[in-house]
C-alpha positions in Angstrom: 242.4 134.2 69.0 241.9 133.9 72.4 241.7 130.1 74.2 239.0 127.5 72.9 237.7 127.6 76.5 236.7 131.3 76.5 235.9 131.6 73.0 231.3 131.5 72.5 231.7 131.1 68.8 229.7 134.4 68.4 231.7 135.0 64.8 231.8 138.7 65.3 235.6 137.9 64.4 234.2 136.6 61.4 232.2 139.5 60.2 234.7 142.2 61.0 237.8 141.2 59.3 238.7 143.6 56.1 240.8 140.5 54.8 238.7 137.4 55.2 241.4 135.7 56.4 239.0 134.1 59.1 237.1 131.1 58.9 235.2 129.1 61.2 236.1 125.6 61.6 234.4 122.9 63.8 235.5 120.5 66.7 233.3 118.0 68.4 230.5 120.1 66.3 231.6 123.9 67.4 232.7 126.4 65.4 235.9 128.3 66.0 238.2 131.0 64.2 240.8 129.7 62.5 243.2 132.9 60.9 245.2 132.2 57.5 247.8 134.1 58.4 249.3 134.2 54.8 246.6 137.1 54.2 246.2 138.3 57.9 246.9 142.0 57.7 247.4 142.2 61.6 244.7 145.0 61.9 243.8 143.6 65.4 240.0 143.8 64.8 239.3 140.8 65.3 240.8 140.9 69.0 239.0 144.5 69.3 236.1 143.6 68.6 235.7 140.0 70.3 233.3 140.3 72.9 235.2 138.2 75.3 237.8 140.4 75.1 236.3 143.3 75.5 235.0 145.0 79.1 231.9 144.4 81.0 229.3 146.5 80.5 226.9 146.2 83.5 222.9 147.1 83.4 221.3 149.1 86.0 218.8 147.1 88.1 216.6 145.1 85.1 212.7 145.9 85.0 210.7 142.5 85.3 207.4 141.6 83.9 205.4 138.2 83.6 203.8 138.1 80.4 201.7 136.0 77.6 200.2 137.1 74.2 196.5 137.6 75.0 196.2 135.4 71.3 195.5 131.6 72.4 196.9 130.0 68.9 200.5 132.5 69.0 200.6 131.0 72.9 200.3 127.4 71.7 202.9 127.4 69.3 205.5 129.1 71.3 207.6 127.9 73.9 206.1 129.9 76.8 204.1 132.7 76.3 204.5 134.2 73.1 206.3 137.4 73.5 208.9 136.8 71.1 206.0 136.2 68.6 204.7 140.0 69.6 208.1 141.7 68.9 208.6 139.8 65.8 205.1 140.7 64.6 205.4 144.1 65.1 208.5 144.4 63.4 207.5 142.5 60.2 204.1 144.6 59.9 206.3 147.8 60.0 208.4 146.5 56.7 210.9 145.6 59.2 213.6 142.5 59.5 213.6 139.9 61.9 216.8 137.6 62.1 216.9 134.5 64.5 217.7 130.5 64.8 216.7 128.4 62.6 216.8 124.5 62.2 218.4 123.8 58.7 216.0 122.0 55.8 217.7 118.4 57.0 216.9 119.5 60.6 220.4 118.4 61.5 221.6 121.7 62.4 220.6 125.0 63.1 221.5 128.4 62.0 220.3 132.3 61.8 218.2 133.7 59.2 216.5 136.7 58.4 212.8 136.8 57.5 210.6 139.4 56.0 207.1 138.3 56.3 204.6 136.8 59.4 204.3 133.4 57.0 208.3 132.8 57.8 207.6 133.7 61.1 207.3 130.0 62.2 210.8 129.1 61.3 212.1 131.2 64.3 209.2 130.1 67.0 210.3 127.7 69.6 213.5 126.6 71.8 216.2 125.2 69.5 218.7 122.2 71.9 221.7 123.1 70.0 223.7 125.8 69.1 223.3 127.8 65.9 225.7 128.7 63.2 225.3 132.8 62.6 227.7 132.9 60.0 227.4 136.4 58.2 224.5 137.4 60.0 226.5 140.2 61.9 226.9 141.8 58.6 223.7 141.3 57.4 222.5 143.2 60.5 224.7 146.4 59.7 223.2 146.1 55.3 219.7 146.5 56.9 220.1 149.3 59.5 222.1 150.9 56.5 219.4 150.8 54.3 216.8 152.4 57.2 215.4 149.1 58.0 214.2 148.4 61.7 215.9 145.1 62.5 214.9 142.5 65.5 217.7 140.3 66.7 217.4 137.1 69.0 219.8 134.8 69.9 221.8 133.4 72.7 223.2 135.8 75.2 227.2 135.6 73.8 225.3 136.1 70.4 224.1 138.8 71.3 227.2 139.8 72.7 228.9 139.9 69.7 226.8 141.1 67.7 226.3 144.3 70.3 229.9 144.4 69.6 230.1 144.9 65.9 227.7 147.1 65.2 228.7 151.0 66.4 226.4 152.7 69.0 225.4 155.3 66.4 223.6 152.5 64.6 221.7 151.2 66.8 218.7 153.6 66.6 216.6 151.1 64.9 218.1 147.8 66.2 216.1 146.0 68.6 218.3 143.1 70.6 216.6 139.9 72.4 218.2 137.0 73.9 217.3 134.5 76.1 218.3 132.8 80.0 220.3 130.2 78.4 221.6 127.0 80.2 224.5 126.6 77.7 224.3 125.5 74.3 224.9 121.6 73.5 226.8 120.4 70.7 225.4 120.4 66.7 227.6 117.4 66.7 225.7 115.4 69.3 222.4 116.4 67.8 223.5 115.3 63.7 223.9 112.1 65.2 221.2 111.8 67.5 218.7 113.1 64.4 220.4 110.7 62.3 219.6 107.7 64.7 216.2 108.9 64.6 215.8 109.0 60.7 217.4 105.5 60.7 214.9 103.7 63.4 212.5 105.4 61.5 213.5 104.4 57.8 212.6 108.1 56.8 214.1 112.1 56.7 213.0 114.5 59.6 210.1 116.7 58.4 209.8 119.0 61.7 211.0 119.0 65.1 209.8 120.2 68.7 212.4 120.5 71.4 210.0 121.7 73.6 206.3 120.2 72.6 203.5 120.9 74.6 201.6 118.7 76.3 198.1 119.6 78.2 200.6 120.8 80.8 203.5 122.6 80.1 205.8 120.7 82.7 205.4 117.7 80.6 207.5 119.0 78.3 208.7 116.5 75.7 211.2 116.1 72.4 208.7 115.4 69.5 209.8 114.6 66.0 207.7 113.9 62.9 209.5 112.1 59.5 208.5 112.2 56.3 206.6 108.9 56.0 204.0 109.6 58.9 206.2 108.3 61.7 206.4 110.0 65.1 208.6 110.0 67.9 208.1 111.6 71.2 209.9 111.1 74.6 209.1 113.5 77.9 212.5 115.2 79.2 212.4 112.6 81.9 212.9 109.9 79.5 214.6 111.2 76.8 218.7 110.8 76.8 219.3 113.4 74.8 217.6 116.2 76.9 218.9 114.2 79.9 222.3 114.8 78.7 221.5 118.3 78.2 220.6 119.2 81.6 223.2 117.4 83.0 225.9 119.7 81.1 227.1 116.4 79.3 227.8 118.1 76.2 227.7 121.7 76.2 230.3 124.3 74.5 233.3 124.7 76.7 232.5 128.2 77.2 229.4 127.7 78.5 231.3 127.1 81.5 233.4 130.1 81.5 230.4 132.6 80.9 230.7 136.4 81.9 227.5 137.3 81.4 225.8 136.1 84.1 227.5 138.4 85.9 224.7 141.0 85.2 226.7 141.3 81.5 223.6 141.3 79.2 224.4 143.4 76.3 220.3 142.8 74.8 217.3 145.0 75.3 215.3 142.2 76.3 215.7 138.8 78.2 213.2 136.3 77.6 212.5 133.2 79.1 210.0 130.6 80.7 208.8 132.2 84.1 209.1 129.0 86.0 207.5 129.5 89.7 204.2 131.2 87.4 202.6 129.0 89.9 202.7 131.6 92.5 201.2 134.7 90.5 198.8 132.6 88.0 196.2 130.3 88.1 197.1 126.8 87.4 195.2 127.0 83.7 197.0 129.8 82.7 200.5 128.4 84.3 200.1 125.3 82.1 199.8 127.2 78.6 202.6 129.0 79.0 204.0 132.3 80.6 207.0 134.0 79.7 209.5 136.1 82.1 210.4 139.3 80.5 213.5 141.2 81.6 214.4 144.7 80.0 218.0 145.8 80.7 217.6 149.2 78.5 215.2 152.0 78.0 215.0 151.0 74.9 213.9 147.6 75.7 211.4 149.6 78.4 209.5 150.8 75.6 209.1 148.3 72.6 207.8 146.3 76.1 205.2 149.2 76.7 203.9 148.8 73.2 202.9 145.1 73.3 200.1 146.4 76.4 197.5 146.2 73.9 198.2 142.6 73.1 200.1 140.9 75.7 198.8 140.1 79.2 201.7 141.5 81.6 202.3 142.5 85.2 205.2 143.2 87.1 206.9 140.0 89.0 209.4 140.7 92.2 213.0 139.8 90.6 214.2 137.7 93.9 210.7 135.6 93.2 211.0 135.4 89.6 214.7 134.5 89.6 214.4 131.8 92.2 213.6 129.1 89.7 215.2 130.7 87.2 219.2 130.8 88.3 220.4 130.3 85.1 220.3 134.0 84.7 223.6 134.3 86.9 224.6 130.9 87.4 227.3 129.7 84.8 226.9 126.1 83.6 228.8 123.7 85.7 231.2 121.6 84.2 230.0 117.9 83.8 234.0 115.8 84.7 232.2 113.0 82.0 232.2 115.3 79.3 235.6 114.9 77.2 235.0 110.6 77.7 231.1 111.0 76.3 232.8 113.4 73.2 235.6 111.1 72.7 232.4 107.8 72.5 230.6 109.4 70.3 233.0 109.5 67.7 233.8 105.8 67.4 230.4 104.4 69.0 226.8 104.8 68.9 224.9 107.7 69.6 222.1 105.9 71.7 224.6 103.1 73.6 226.5 106.4 74.5 224.1 108.1 75.7 222.8 105.0 77.6 225.8 104.7 79.0 226.2 107.7 80.4 222.6 108.8 80.9 221.2 105.7 82.3 219.7 105.2 86.0 222.9 105.8 87.9 222.2 109.8 86.9 218.5 109.9 87.5 219.0 111.0 91.2 220.8 114.3 90.5 219.0 114.7 86.7 215.6 114.7 88.4 217.0 117.5 90.9 218.4 119.8 88.3 214.9 119.3 86.2 213.4 120.4 89.0 215.3 123.7 89.0 215.3 124.3 85.6 211.7 122.7 84.2 209.2 123.4 87.2 
């Protein structure tokens, strides 16, 4: 097994093990592989499949466009321009399978699920600011492909890298992979404690969560929680301590600080993101509705994107201009020196008190600079 500071928790090793000798164990909310050596046969498949141990594949110069769904309802219910939904609709309408990140039923964790109809697409829409559990998803993708199904898999760059290593090239004809420009994945433990605190405060269980609820102006995203008793919680990114901690790298997975994918080693066909800086290209009214940045890394990605021309508005944009305010595309997250103490504290103290301690007023100047770069 590789060092924990390099492991992304993609679960490719879990899926490849012929003896089921690998299980995933939690540490600070993150999942890491654990080997039962009494069952292990030393086949080394886990080492061969690990994307962190394989050589990085660098793609040619990416093709970048700005785009948004022409359907206003799709756009309104998406984090940015609704392009993921258009890809998903295409696959679902052709009897395909779409696999992506969804919140668990109790909203205390996130996991990858497979959907087969457009009605369930609502579970996959929107950003989730905690790491998703992929579980046996990679094996499910292989099964669907063997059945002749068209499969769309979406996830973080490291999850897509794990799937890409797991699925043989000979089987990828019917597979489309989509990832996102990733700032880093927050600890599920922190989110679990945070949502439990909000439920205690509201006196009810969670009914719905939006990590990036759109207001009249998309630059004013907020964390929105609806509870079963009708109460709601709504705080902007500037005021919410959970979002502050995320932006300030306070509780990210250790491997995020060592992400090799940032070195132009994306394994996806397509990378999606918000187009921060869209005001330089689009009218204010359009920017406020949400614009997606679409980056293709393969010929397949380009062909799939071209099919959406009738359902999306698209315009090619300059790479330097497009990534100027989206530097997480190629820059790794910087280590926060307070992380170790923070993770110790949340195991012993009230989550709200700890978040306030580490994300209070003295952090605001630094946070404003980060928020400007990431969310403007």
